[in-house]
N, C-alpha and C positions, 0 to 999 in steps of 0.2 A: 375506308374499311374494305376488306376483300369480299369478293363474290365467289360462290361455288355453284356449279351446275350439277344436279343429280338426275339419274335416269331410273325410271320405275322398272320393277320386275313383274313376274307372272302374277295374275290376280287383278292387275290394273286394266286388262283388256275389256273392251265393250264394243259390240257391233256399232258401226258408224263413226268410230274414233278416226280422227284425222281427215274426215271427208271435207270439213269446213276449211281446213288448211289447204287441201288440194284445190279446192274450188277458188280460194282466194289468191293463191301464190303459184304460179307455173313452176317455180323452183321446188316447191313442196310436192307438187304432182309428180315431178320428175323423179323424186326419191322412190315413190311407189312403183313407177314404171321400171326403175333400176331393179328393185327387188323382184318384180314379176319376171323380168328378164333373167335375173340370176337364178331364180328357182325354176324357170320354165313352166310357170303357171300364173293364173290371175289371182294371186293372194289378195290383191287390192279389192277385188269383187267380194271375197269372203270377209275381209275386214269391214267393208261398208254395207254388205247385205246380209251377212250371216250364211248359214244358221249359227247361233251362239255356240251350241255344243261342239260344232266343227272348229270354229275359231279358238275354242278353249283348249283343244288338244295341244300338248306341249309342243309338238313339232310345228304347229301353225302359230300358237300364241307368241312364241319366242321371237321369230323374225317379224311378226306383225307389230309387236310393241317397239322393237328397234325401229322399224320403218316410220312409225308415228313420231317417235322422238327425233329422229333425223330430219323428218319433214318440217317439224317445228323449228329446229335449228336452221334449216336452210331458208325458212320464211324470214327468220331474224337476219340472216346474212344477206338476203336479197335487199333488205333495207339499210345495208351499210354496216351491220354489226359485225365486230371481230371478236371471236372467242379468245384468241390469243392476247388480245389487248385488253379485254374487259374481265376475263374470268381467270381466278388464281388456281383453282383446282376443279377437277371433275371426278365424279364417282357414280357408280350404278349398283342397284341391288340385284345381285345374282346375274341373270341375263343382262340386266341394265348395265353391267359393267362392259359388256360388248358394245352397247349403245354409246356409252361414254368414250370408249376407245375409238370408235368410228367417228364420233363427233370431233375428237382431237387429232384424227388423221392417222392413227396407228394402223388401221386397216381400211380398205374401201368399203363403201355401203354394200356393194355386191358381195364382196368377200364376207362382211359381217352377216349378211343374210344367209349365205350358204353355211358358214360356220354354225350359226344358230339352228338351222335346219338339221344339220348333222348332230349337234349337241342335243337337240330335242329328241330325235329318233334314238340316239344312243342311250340317253338317260331313260327313255321309256323301255328300251330293250334290255337294260341291265338287270332288271329283277322281273320275274314272271308276275303277271297280274295277280293281285290279291296276297302276295307274299311280303310286301312292304307297306309301311303306313307312316303317317306323320300326324302330330298333335300339337295344338297351341296350348301352352300352359301360361295362365294369367295369374300375376300376383304372388309369385313364389320366388325366393332368392335363388340366384343362379347356382350357388353351392348345393342347395337342397334338390334342385332339379338334376344337377349332375350326379348326386348321390342316388337319387331315384333311378336314373338311367343305368348307372353302374350295378345297382341291386337287381334291376329287372333283366339286364342283358344276359347274364348267366351263360356266357360263352357265345351268345349271338350278338347282333349289333343293335345298339340303342345309344344315341348321342344328341347333343344339342346341334341343330342344324342352322337355326337363325337366332341371333340375339338382336331383336328388333327394337328394344328400348321400350320405355313406358311400362315396364313390368311384364312384357310379352316375350316369351321364349317359345321356339318351336323345336320339338324333338323328331327325330327321324330314324327309322331302322326297320328291323324285322317286325311284322305285324304284332305277334304275340308279346314281344318285349315292349313295344311302344304302348300297347294297351295296358300292360302291367305297370309300366312307368307312370302313365297318366293316372291310374288308380292310386299309386303310391304318392304322387304329387297332391292328389285331392286329400288324402289321409294326412299329408304333412301341412295342409292348410291353404293350398292353392284356391284362389277365388273360382277359377274354372279350369278345367282340363278337357279340351274339345278335340275330338278326332276330326281331322280335316279331310275334305273330299278331294284327295289328289290321286294321281295315277301311278306314282312311284315315291320311293323314300329318298327324295332329293337331299344333297349335301350330307350323305352319310357314307360310311366305308363300303356299303353295298353298291355304290356308284363307281366302284374301281374300274370296271370294264369300260364304262363311258369315259373315264379320265384317260385311259390308254388311246381310245379313239380320238379324243381331242388333242392329245399330244401330237399324233400323226397328222391330224387336220391343220393344226396350227403351224406345224413345220412346213406345210406345203403352201402357204400364202405369203405374199409380200408384206413385210412389216416395216413401219417407219417410226422413229421416235416421235411420240405425240407432241403436239404443239403446247399442250398444258399438262402439267403433272396429274396423273391418274392415281387416286388413292385406292389401293387394293382392298377387296373384301376380306382377304384371309390374313393379311399382315397389318392393315391399317396404317400403312406408310405410303407416301407417294413415290412414283418411279416414272422415269422416262426412258429407261433401257428396254429396247424391244424383247431382248432374250429373257430378261427377268420378268417382264410383263407376261409373256407367253407361259413361263413356268407357273406363275401365280394363277393364271386361268385354268391350267391343268389341276392345280392343287384346289381350286375353288369348287370343282365338281364334287369332290368328296368332303371339302372342308367347310367350316362354319362361316356363315355371312355375318360379319361383325359390325352390324349397322349402327347399333348404339355407340359403340366406340368410334365409329367413323364420324358420326355427328359431333361427339365429344371432341375429337381431334380437330374438326373444323373450328369449333368454338375456341379451342386453345391456340389456334394458328391464325387468328384475326379475321375469321369469316363472320360477316354481319348479316349476310343475306344468302339463303339457299333458294335457288330456283329449281323446281321440278319440271323437267323438260319431257313432254310427252303426255301419255294418257293418264287421266285420274289424278288424285291428290293423296294417295296413300302415303308417300314419303314425307309430304308436308305435314300431315297429321302426326307422323311418328316424331318428326324433328321437333314439333311443338312440345311433345311430351318429354322429349330428351333435354332440350335446352331452350327455354323460353326467351332467352336473350337474343336468339338468332331469329330474324324475320324470315318468313317463308312466302313464296309466291309460285303460282303454276304458269306454265307456258305450253298450252295443249290446244288452244283455239286461236282463230285469227284476231279476236278481240284481246286475248291475253298476250299475243305477240305485240300488239300496239301498245299495251299498257307497260309491258316489260321494256320496250324500246324508249318509251318516255322516262322510265325510272333509270334505265342504264346509260342513257345519254349517247 
């Protein structure tokens, strides 16, 4: 049965993540050194020592999470593991798509770090602070959430940003519209409608300026066909064509992260085990709620690397 590797997105970061990998595997430590060199700063020091509020900033969290994911992969490869030979598909949640692509050789680790720093800064700058918002809607049908967004938008922006599965949808857009949509969702019977503590309305049409910046940034880096097909956030189809992948990454800035459908796609295409490569276990939890027939496991510590190696052979 097939194996897929998934790579976490923003929200999975924690001070100290990846330190155990760097201490146990020189190849993992080298990833952090590459990222530090690419960015011209000691991001590794921030990752391992904090402060948490600085690590959580979008421009830091995005390359930091990618670094941990790639460190975990390099630890596996140091012990003889081959992504190309053992893994059928890769995918990542939002910024995690860049981690997945770097893992599969689409871009170098250094270029992935630089792209994610650009992406983080561009997303932060696209909308003035306080003008955008996001909210998590729990326990309401997608059609009802879309109707609430449409009713609340009234000429501004309010849309579904993430379909995370397990009855969790995240909406994004102009602050007043998102607040109104959250209220409407509660009235329609949502179990919870929770305003999120985020710095910008990610994955909404308000991110259009950031999408243009990413179009230029992606045009300027060397791209190679990935060794393993990458399932896109925005289309939920695998691709190995570099130009098509770059277009999808641009679309992803303003488009919906279709994670529920991604896990369902894995299940329909023979995937029996999903490994979450990097920090935290958010994607593993989502996958269990979406498809209980798919086994999940994390690879984010040296002990988990050993366990995965034993299972993967």
